C-alpha positions as a LaTeX table, in Angstrom:
\begin{tabular}{lrrr}
\hline
Residue & $x$ (\AA) & $y$ (\AA) & $z$ (\AA) \\
\hline
Met1 & 23.24 & 17.58 & $-27.62$ \\
Val2 & 24.68 & 20.21 & $-25.13$ \\
Ser3 & 23.05 & 23.03 & $-23.47$ \\
Asn4 & 24.43 & 26.07 & $-22.78$ \\
Gly5 & 25.45 & 25.15 & $-19.09$ \\
Gly6 & 27.52 & 22.21 & $-20.47$ \\
Thr7 & 25.29 & 19.31 & $-19.42$ \\
Thr8 & 23.79 & 17.43 & $-22.21$ \\
Arg9 & 19.82 & 16.81 & $-22.19$ \\
Ala10 & 20.44 & 13.31 & $-21.13$ \\
Asp11 & 22.31 & 14.57 & $-17.75$ \\
Ala12 & 19.18 & 17.15 & $-17.57$ \\
Ala13 & 16.52 & 14.04 & $-17.92$ \\
Leu14 & 18.71 & 12.32 & $-15.66$ \\
Glu15 & 18.59 & 15.39 & $-12.63$ \\
Ser16 & 15.23 & 15.47 & $-13.42$ \\
Lys17 & 14.36 & 11.79 & $-12.19$ \\
Lys18 & 16.10 & 11.96 & $-9.02$ \\
Gln19 & 14.79 & 15.13 & $-8.63$ \\
Gln20 & 11.19 & 13.47 & $-8.77$ \\
Leu21 & 13.08 & 10.22 & $-6.83$ \\
Leu22 & 13.82 & 12.55 & $-3.87$ \\
Thr23 & 10.21 & 14.58 & $-4.21$ \\
Ala24 & 8.42 & 11.56 & $-3.99$ \\
Tyr25 & 9.96 & 9.98 & $-0.59$ \\
Met26 & 11.52 & 13.60 & 1.11 \\
Ser27 & 8.03 & 15.25 & 1.00 \\
Phe28 & 7.22 & 12.62 & 4.11 \\
Ala29 & 8.66 & 14.40 & 7.43 \\
Pro30 & 8.49 & 11.90 & 10.18 \\
Asn31 & 7.57 & 13.47 & 13.64 \\
Pro32 & 7.59 & 11.67 & 16.67 \\
Lys33 & 5.08 & 13.49 & 18.85 \\
Asn34 & 2.24 & 12.41 & 16.22 \\
Val35 & 1.24 & 9.53 & 18.12 \\
Glu36 & $-2.13$ & 9.76 & 16.21 \\
Thr37 & $-2.34$ & 7.27 & 13.34 \\
Val38 & $-5.34$ & 6.72 & 12.38 \\
Val39 & $-6.10$ & 10.38 & 10.54 \\
Ala40 & $-9.90$ & 11.91 & 9.23 \\
Leu41 & $-9.11$ & 12.25 & 5.60 \\
Lys42 & $-12.73$ & 13.05 & 5.27 \\
Glu43 & $-15.39$ & 14.07 & 7.93 \\
Gly44 & $-18.79$ & 13.05 & 7.06 \\
Ala45 & $-21.99$ & 13.57 & 8.89 \\
Pro46 & $-22.92$ & 12.50 & 12.66 \\
Gly47 & $-23.94$ & 8.96 & 12.88 \\
Ala48 & $-22.66$ & 8.09 & 9.11 \\
Pro49 & $-20.69$ & 5.13 & 8.39 \\
Arg50 & $-16.88$ & 5.67 & 8.72 \\
Leu51 & $-14.42$ & 3.74 & 6.18 \\
Phe52 & $-11.69$ & 2.63 & 8.05 \\
Phe53 & $-8.74$ & 2.63 & 5.18 \\
Cys54 & $-5.02$ & 0.54 & 5.61 \\
Pro55 & $-1.98$ & 1.68 & 3.31 \\
Ala56 & 0.28 & 0.13 & 1.19 \\
Thr57 & 3.91 & $-1.21$ & 3.03 \\
Asp58 & 5.28 & 2.23 & 2.93 \\
Gly59 & 2.56 & 3.23 & 5.35 \\
Thr60 & 2.08 & 6.90 & 4.17 \\
Ile61 & $-1.69$ & 7.67 & 3.45 \\
Ser62 & $-1.93$ & 10.50 & 1.12 \\
Tyr63 & $-2.68$ & 9.11 & $-1.56$ \\
Leu64 & $-5.99$ & 7.56 & $-0.08$ \\
Arg65 & $-7.43$ & 10.97 & $-0.27$ \\
Asn66 & $-7.61$ & 10.44 & $-4.45$ \\
Tyr67 & $-10.77$ & 7.88 & $-3.26$ \\
Ile68 & $-12.67$ & 10.42 & $-1.54$ \\
Pro69 & $-14.77$ & 11.94 & $-4.26$ \\
Tyr70 & $-16.09$ & 8.48 & $-5.27$ \\
Leu71 & $-17.44$ & 7.83 & $-1.69$ \\
Pro72 & $-20.78$ & 8.60 & $-0.05$ \\
Glu73 & $-21.07$ & 12.29 & 0.45 \\
Asp74 & $-22.28$ & 12.11 & 4.10 \\
Trp75 & $-19.54$ & 9.09 & 5.20 \\
Trp76 & $-16.25$ & 9.47 & 6.99 \\
Phe77 & $-13.04$ & 8.35 & 5.74 \\
Tyr78 & $-10.31$ & 7.60 & 7.83 \\
Gly79 & $-6.96$ & 6.71 & 6.79 \\
Cys80 & $-4.86$ & 4.15 & 8.97 \\
Gln81 & $-1.25$ & 4.91 & 8.77 \\
Thr82 & 1.59 & 2.37 & 9.60 \\
Pro83 & 2.59 & 2.54 & 13.21 \\
Gly84 & 6.32 & 3.83 & 13.47 \\
Leu85 & 6.13 & 5.43 & 10.25 \\
Glu86 & 6.17 & 9.08 & 12.01 \\
Gly87 & 9.28 & 7.54 & 14.45 \\
Glu88 & 6.52 & 7.53 & 17.71 \\
Arg89 & 7.21 & 3.80 & 17.88 \\
Thr90 & 9.46 & 0.57 & 16.71 \\
Pro91 & 7.22 & $-0.41$ & 13.55 \\
Phe92 & 5.22 & $-3.89$ & 14.08 \\
Arg93 & 6.90 & $-7.06$ & 12.05 \\
Thr94 & 3.68 & $-8.84$ & 11.87 \\
Ile95 & 0.06 & $-8.36$ & 10.32 \\
Glu96 & $-1.61$ & $-9.39$ & 13.91 \\
Glu97 & 0.42 & $-6.98$ & 15.45 \\
Ile98 & $-0.46$ & $-4.18$ & 13.01 \\
Ala99 & $-4.24$ & $-5.25$ & 12.86 \\
Ala100 & $-4.45$ & $-5.16$ & 16.74 \\
Tyr101 & $-2.99$ & $-1.69$ & 17.28 \\
Asp102 & $-5.11$ & $-0.66$ & 14.40 \\
Val103 & $-8.94$ & $-2.16$ & 15.97 \\
Glu104 & $-7.56$ & $-0.34$ & 19.36 \\
Lys105 & $-7.98$ & 3.27 & 17.55 \\
Ile106 & $-10.69$ & 2.03 & 15.86 \\
Leu107 & $-12.78$ & 0.91 & 18.60 \\
Ala108 & $-12.03$ & 4.51 & 20.62 \\
Ile109 & $-13.28$ & 6.03 & 17.58 \\
Gln110 & $-16.21$ & 3.84 & 16.88 \\
Pro111 & $-16.65$ & 1.39 & 20.00 \\
Glu112 & $-19.88$ & $-0.43$ & 18.31 \\
Gly113 & $-20.15$ & $-1.51$ & 14.28 \\
Pro114 & $-21.01$ & $-2.17$ & 12.03 \\
Tyr115 & $-17.59$ & $-1.83$ & 10.38 \\
His116 & $-16.46$ & $-0.59$ & 7.22 \\
Ile117 & $-12.90$ & $-1.56$ & 6.47 \\
Gly118 & $-10.74$ & $-1.14$ & 4.19 \\
Gly119 & $-7.09$ & $-1.87$ & 2.57 \\
Phe120 & $-4.80$ & $-1.50$ & $-0.97$ \\
Cys121 & $-2.04$ & $-3.88$ & $-1.56$ \\
Asn122 & $-0.26$ & $-5.00$ & 1.86 \\
Gly123 & $-3.09$ & $-2.88$ & 3.74 \\
Gly124 & $-5.73$ & $-5.61$ & 2.25 \\
Leu125 & $-3.92$ & $-7.87$ & 4.63 \\
Val126 & $-3.72$ & $-5.73$ & 7.59 \\
Ala127 & $-7.80$ & $-5.04$ & 6.51 \\
Tyr128 & $-8.80$ & $-8.56$ & 6.26 \\
Glu129 & $-7.05$ & $-9.30$ & 9.56 \\
Ile130 & $-8.89$ & $-6.32$ & 11.53 \\
Cys131 & $-12.18$ & $-7.53$ & 10.37 \\
Lys132 & $-11.58$ & $-10.98$ & 11.43 \\
Lys133 & $-10.38$ & $-9.73$ & 15.01 \\
Leu134 & $-13.68$ & $-7.41$ & 14.98 \\
Lys135 & $-15.62$ & $-10.26$ & 14.28 \\
Glu136 & $-13.98$ & $-12.34$ & 16.78 \\
Lys137 & $-15.05$ & $-9.94$ & 19.35 \\
Gly138 & $-18.98$ & $-9.87$ & 18.16 \\
His139 & $-18.92$ & $-6.83$ & 15.74 \\
Glu140 & $-20.77$ & $-6.76$ & 12.93 \\
Ile141 & $-18.43$ & $-6.30$ & 9.44 \\
Ala142 & $-20.87$ & $-4.20$ & 7.05 \\
Leu143 & $-17.64$ & $-3.96$ & 4.65 \\
Cys144 & $-13.70$ & $-5.44$ & 3.77 \\
Leu145 & $-12.79$ & $-4.16$ & 0.87 \\
Asp146 & $-9.36$ & $-4.92$ & $-0.61$ \\
Leu147 & $-7.96$ & $-2.89$ & $-3.23$ \\
Leu148 & $-5.87$ & $-5.38$ & $-4.99$ \\
Pro149 & $-2.66$ & $-4.11$ & $-7.84$ \\
Leu150 & $-1.71$ & $-7.13$ & $-10.37$ \\
Phe151 & 1.66 & $-5.91$ & $-10.86$ \\
Pro152 & 3.81 & $-6.85$ & $-13.76$ \\
Arg153 & 6.07 & $-8.57$ & $-11.59$ \\
Gln154 & 7.61 & $-12.39$ & $-11.21$ \\
Trp155 & 6.49 & $-13.03$ & $-7.41$ \\
Thr156 & 8.47 & $-16.47$ & $-7.21$ \\
Asp157 & 11.21 & $-14.85$ & $-8.80$ \\
Leu158 & 12.23 & $-12.46$ & $-6.15$ \\
Ala159 & 13.85 & $-12.57$ & $-2.24$ \\
His160 & 11.67 & $-13.96$ & $-0.04$ \\
Leu161 & 12.04 & $-14.20$ & 3.79 \\
Glu162 & 15.13 & $-15.87$ & 3.59 \\
Ser163 & 16.62 & $-12.90$ & 2.10 \\
Pro164 & 14.32 & $-9.96$ & 3.26 \\
Arg165 & 16.73 & $-7.00$ & 2.57 \\
Lys166 & 17.17 & $-8.11$ & $-0.58$ \\
Arg167 & 13.63 & $-7.74$ & $-1.14$ \\
Val168 & 13.49 & $-4.64$ & 0.06 \\
Val169 & 15.77 & $-3.50$ & $-2.66$ \\
Gln170 & 13.84 & $-5.45$ & $-5.34$ \\
Asp171 & 10.76 & $-3.51$ & $-4.32$ \\
Phe172 & 12.19 & 0.14 & $-3.88$ \\
Leu173 & 13.52 & $-0.87$ & $-7.45$ \\
Phe174 & 10.48 & $-1.81$ & $-8.94$ \\
Val175 & 8.60 & 1.04 & $-7.94$ \\
Phe176 & 11.38 & 3.33 & $-8.48$ \\
Glu177 & 10.39 & 2.47 & $-12.69$ \\
Glu178 & 7.00 & 1.54 & $-12.53$ \\
Phe179 & 5.49 & 4.43 & $-10.34$ \\
Leu180 & 8.26 & 7.25 & $-11.11$ \\
Gly181 & 9.11 & 6.09 & $-14.64$ \\
Asn182 & 12.91 & 6.30 & $-13.40$ \\
Ser183 & 14.80 & 3.32 & $-14.91$ \\
Met184 & 17.81 & 3.57 & $-12.51$ \\
Thr185 & 19.92 & 3.14 & $-15.72$ \\
Asp186 & 22.98 & 5.10 & $-14.37$ \\
Phe187 & 22.79 & 2.39 & $-10.61$ \\
Pro188 & 25.11 & $-0.06$ & $-10.47$ \\
Val189 & 21.46 & $-2.36$ & $-9.41$ \\
Glu190 & 23.79 & $-6.02$ & $-8.81$ \\
Ser191 & 26.67 & $-4.22$ & $-7.18$ \\
Val192 & 23.98 & $-4.10$ & $-4.23$ \\
Leu193 & 21.85 & $-7.16$ & $-5.29$ \\
Ser194 & 25.24 & $-9.68$ & $-4.81$ \\
Gln195 & 26.13 & $-8.41$ & $-1.45$ \\
Lys196 & 25.30 & $-10.62$ & 1.76 \\
Asp197 & 21.71 & $-9.25$ & 3.14 \\
Asp198 & 22.56 & $-8.00$ & 6.02 \\
Val199 & 24.43 & $-5.11$ & 4.43 \\
Gln200 & 22.67 & $-4.62$ & 1.24 \\
Ile201 & 20.25 & $-1.65$ & 2.74 \\
Asp202 & 23.77 & $-0.09$ & 3.62 \\
Thr203 & 24.96 & $-0.41$ & 0.01 \\
Phe204 & 21.93 & 0.42 & $-1.30$ \\
Leu205 & 22.35 & 3.45 & 0.28 \\
Arg206 & 25.47 & 4.64 & $-0.33$ \\
Leu207 & 25.42 & 4.22 & $-3.97$ \\
Leu208 & 22.36 & 6.35 & $-3.85$ \\
Arg209 & 23.72 & 8.90 & $-2.28$ \\
Glu210 & 27.16 & 8.10 & $-3.98$ \\
His211 & 25.05 & 8.76 & $-7.39$ \\
Gly212 & 23.37 & 11.73 & $-6.30$ \\
Tyr213 & 19.90 & 10.47 & $-5.63$ \\
Leu214 & 20.42 & 11.34 & $-1.95$ \\
Arg215 & 22.20 & 14.63 & $-1.40$ \\
Asn216 & 23.02 & 14.80 & 2.11 \\
Asp217 & 23.19 & 13.22 & 5.28 \\
Gln218 & 19.24 & 14.56 & 6.45 \\
Glu219 & 18.18 & 12.73 & 3.17 \\
Glu220 & 20.05 & 9.68 & 3.66 \\
Gln221 & 18.76 & 9.10 & 7.23 \\
Leu222 & 14.92 & 10.29 & 6.18 \\
Phe223 & 15.33 & 7.82 & 3.11 \\
Arg224 & 16.59 & 5.22 & 6.29 \\
His225 & 13.46 & 5.74 & 7.82 \\
Arg226 & 11.41 & 4.84 & 5.24 \\
Val227 & 13.54 & 1.85 & 4.09 \\
Asn228 & 13.08 & 0.59 & 7.46 \\
Val229 & 9.51 & 1.00 & 8.10 \\
Tyr230 & 9.11 & $-0.82$ & 4.63 \\
Asn231 & 11.24 & $-3.98$ & 6.00 \\
Ala232 & 9.24 & $-4.23$ & 9.01 \\
Gly233 & 5.94 & $-4.27$ & 6.72 \\
Leu234 & 7.18 & $-6.20$ & 3.89 \\
Glu235 & 8.55 & $-8.75$ & 6.77 \\
Ala236 & 5.00 & $-8.60$ & 7.88 \\
Met237 & 3.26 & $-9.39$ & 4.59 \\
Leu238 & 5.90 & $-12.20$ & 3.80 \\
Ala239 & 5.48 & $-14.12$ & 7.41 \\
Tyr240 & 1.77 & $-13.77$ & 7.28 \\
Lys241 & $-0.60$ & $-16.88$ & 7.39 \\
Pro242 & $-3.83$ & $-16.15$ & 7.65 \\
Thr243 & $-6.92$ & $-17.73$ & 8.59 \\
Asn244 & $-10.63$ & $-17.86$ & 7.22 \\
Phe245 & $-12.65$ & $-14.95$ & 7.80 \\
Gln246 & $-16.46$ & $-15.15$ & 7.93 \\
Gly247 & $-17.56$ & $-12.47$ & 5.85 \\
Val248 & $-17.40$ & $-11.40$ & 2.86 \\
Ile249 & $-14.46$ & $-9.74$ & 1.17 \\
Asp250 & $-15.35$ & $-7.27$ & $-1.68$ \\
Val251 & $-11.90$ & $-7.15$ & $-4.28$ \\
Ile252 & $-11.48$ & $-4.49$ & $-6.61$ \\
Ala253 & $-8.46$ & $-6.29$ & $-8.62$ \\
Ala254 & $-7.01$ & $-3.53$ & $-11.31$ \\
Gly255 & $-4.73$ & $-4.63$ & $-14.12$ \\
Glu256 & $-4.67$ & $-4.54$ & $-17.44$ \\
Glu257 & $-6.83$ & $-7.50$ & $-18.70$ \\
Glu258 & $-4.39$ & $-8.38$ & $-21.85$ \\
Arg259 & $-1.70$ & $-9.60$ & $-19.32$ \\
Tyr260 & $-3.62$ & $-10.56$ & $-16.89$ \\
Lys261 & $-6.82$ & $-12.10$ & $-18.41$ \\
Asn262 & $-8.88$ & $-11.63$ & $-14.90$ \\
Glu263 & $-7.19$ & $-13.80$ & $-13.05$ \\
Ile264 & $-6.03$ & $-12.88$ & $-9.27$ \\
Gln265 & $-2.41$ & $-13.99$ & $-8.71$ \\
Thr266 & $-2.39$ & $-16.58$ & $-6.34$ \\
Asp267 & 1.31 & $-16.25$ & $-5.93$ \\
Ser268 & 1.00 & $-12.47$ & $-4.79$ \\
Pro269 & 2.08 & $-11.81$ & $-1.04$ \\
Tyr270 & $-0.87$ & $-9.80$ & $-1.31$ \\
Ala271 & $-3.48$ & $-12.42$ & $-2.39$ \\
Thr272 & $-2.59$ & $-14.49$ & 0.75 \\
His273 & $-5.83$ & $-14.03$ & 2.36 \\
Leu274 & $-7.48$ & $-14.53$ & $-0.53$ \\
Cys275 & $-6.42$ & $-17.99$ & $-1.01$ \\
Val276 & $-7.65$ & $-19.30$ & 2.50 \\
Val277 & $-11.51$ & $-18.29$ & 1.90 \\
Gln278 & $-14.07$ & $-19.67$ & 0.14 \\
Ser279 & $-14.77$ & $-18.63$ & $-3.44$ \\
Asn280 & $-18.14$ & $-18.08$ & $-2.25$ \\
Gln281 & $-16.77$ & $-15.25$ & 0.48 \\
Lys282 & $-15.24$ & $-12.62$ & $-2.12$ \\
Arg283 & $-16.51$ & $-10.87$ & $-4.49$ \\
Val284 & $-13.86$ & $-9.64$ & $-7.05$ \\
His285 & $-14.35$ & $-6.82$ & $-9.58$ \\
Tyr286 & $-11.82$ & $-6.60$ & $-12.26$ \\
Val287 & $-10.89$ & $-2.91$ & $-13.44$ \\
Asp288 & $-8.54$ & $-3.03$ & $-17.04$ \\
Val289 & $-5.86$ & $-0.27$ & $-15.88$ \\
Pro290 & $-2.94$ & $-0.60$ & $-14.24$ \\
Gly291 & $-2.41$ & $-1.67$ & $-10.77$ \\
Lys292 & 0.05 & 2.02 & $-10.05$ \\
Thr293 & $-3.00$ & 3.68 & $-10.68$ \\
Phe294 & $-4.66$ & 3.41 & $-7.30$ \\
Val295 & $-1.33$ & 5.38 & $-6.04$ \\
Asn296 & $-0.45$ & 7.55 & $-8.87$ \\
Gly297 & $-4.53$ & 8.61 & $-9.32$ \\
Gln298 & $-4.35$ & 8.98 & $-13.15$ \\
Gln299 & $-7.32$ & 9.38 & $-15.06$ \\
Pro300 & $-9.57$ & 8.13 & $-16.51$ \\
Gly301 & $-8.10$ & 5.13 & $-14.91$ \\
Leu302 & $-9.03$ & 6.45 & $-11.55$ \\
Asp303 & $-12.87$ & 6.84 & $-12.35$ \\
Lys304 & $-12.89$ & 3.65 & $-13.71$ \\
Ile305 & $-11.69$ & 2.17 & $-10.45$ \\
Gly306 & $-13.91$ & 4.88 & $-8.37$ \\
Glu307 & $-17.15$ & 3.81 & $-10.30$ \\
Val308 & $-16.78$ & 0.45 & $-8.73$ \\
Ile309 & $-15.69$ & 1.64 & $-5.39$ \\
Arg310 & $-19.13$ & 3.90 & $-5.71$ \\
Thr311 & $-21.02$ & 0.85 & $-6.76$ \\
Ile312 & $-19.48$ & $-1.22$ & $-3.69$ \\
Thr313 & $-20.21$ & 1.60 & $-0.59$ \\
Thr314 & $-23.68$ & 2.91 & $-2.07$ \\
Arg315 & $-24.91$ & $-1.02$ & $-2.07$ \\
Val316 & $-23.34$ & $-1.03$ & 1.44 \\
Ala317 & $-25.17$ & 2.17 & 2.49 \\
Leu318 & $-28.56$ & 1.26 & 1.21 \\
Lys319 & $-28.04$ & $-2.12$ & 3.00 \\
Gln320 & $-28.63$ & $-4.45$ & $-0.59$ \\
Pro321 & $-27.90$ & $-7.90$ & $-0.53$ \\
Val322 & $-24.60$ & $-9.18$ & $-1.49$ \\
Glu323 & $-25.00$ & $-11.25$ & $-4.79$ \\
Thr324 & $-23.30$ & $-14.40$ & $-5.34$ \\
Cys325 & $-19.71$ & $-13.69$ & $-5.73$ \\
Arg326 & $-17.91$ & $-15.06$ & $-8.26$ \\
\hline
\end{tabular}
């Protein structure tokens, strides 16, 4: 069917999806003058606990506000934006470097423990490493919280450190489809993935421009920056070799029960640290909602996740003992 303007409804739907993708990635404008990467998303009461939270591989923290209604009313809540996202510095390429940077920022805000640290996705690895570094400095960790998405991906089939740029492209295409509902049916994916690794990102951006997903030089430059930051975080995640943290981790694992059977994907790069700790060091709470709910905040899934966040933080606030972990 053709509209009055001569375009089909399918064309209009595709254009809408392209605009949705642009909005998702272009709404963040880097500011190299902004060097404050640890941002207070919620102010709390004087002397109340402060929860510092690390984001996913893309580095942005705006969606972390989804969790605010489920935190104790008097708690402070900070987002630890990925260093380099604003263009204020070169992004780090190891989890240890990101964590060391965040530890310095956290100690400047809160010099003494106990500390409350959390993370989502790749941020779970950073949070784990932060807790380990704070513990090594003699500080008490009251909460190490990991929001672990169980995504519908065959992790062993994806590119690894031998082809990091190919993996970047694979990840972005997954995000486009899983989070934005954009299947990229008109996009020549194989024309990108068949290229040598060192030119895949350039090819990806050129084809996004040719197919109307990026409309001008400014959008291409901004998207390239986001891709480069993601690439650094991805390499950090894939190269991470965690050592054991002497503490307990609360894990909220979100994924459809019929698919995951309440099991953590041990081949997921987000779960690397969970494979080196003892079973009695992790308390796993499974929530039967899609893993993307952590980011898109869709209801009623977010409420299900939020109730677990509320239970955990309330337990910590009341200093209740941790039961035997699963």
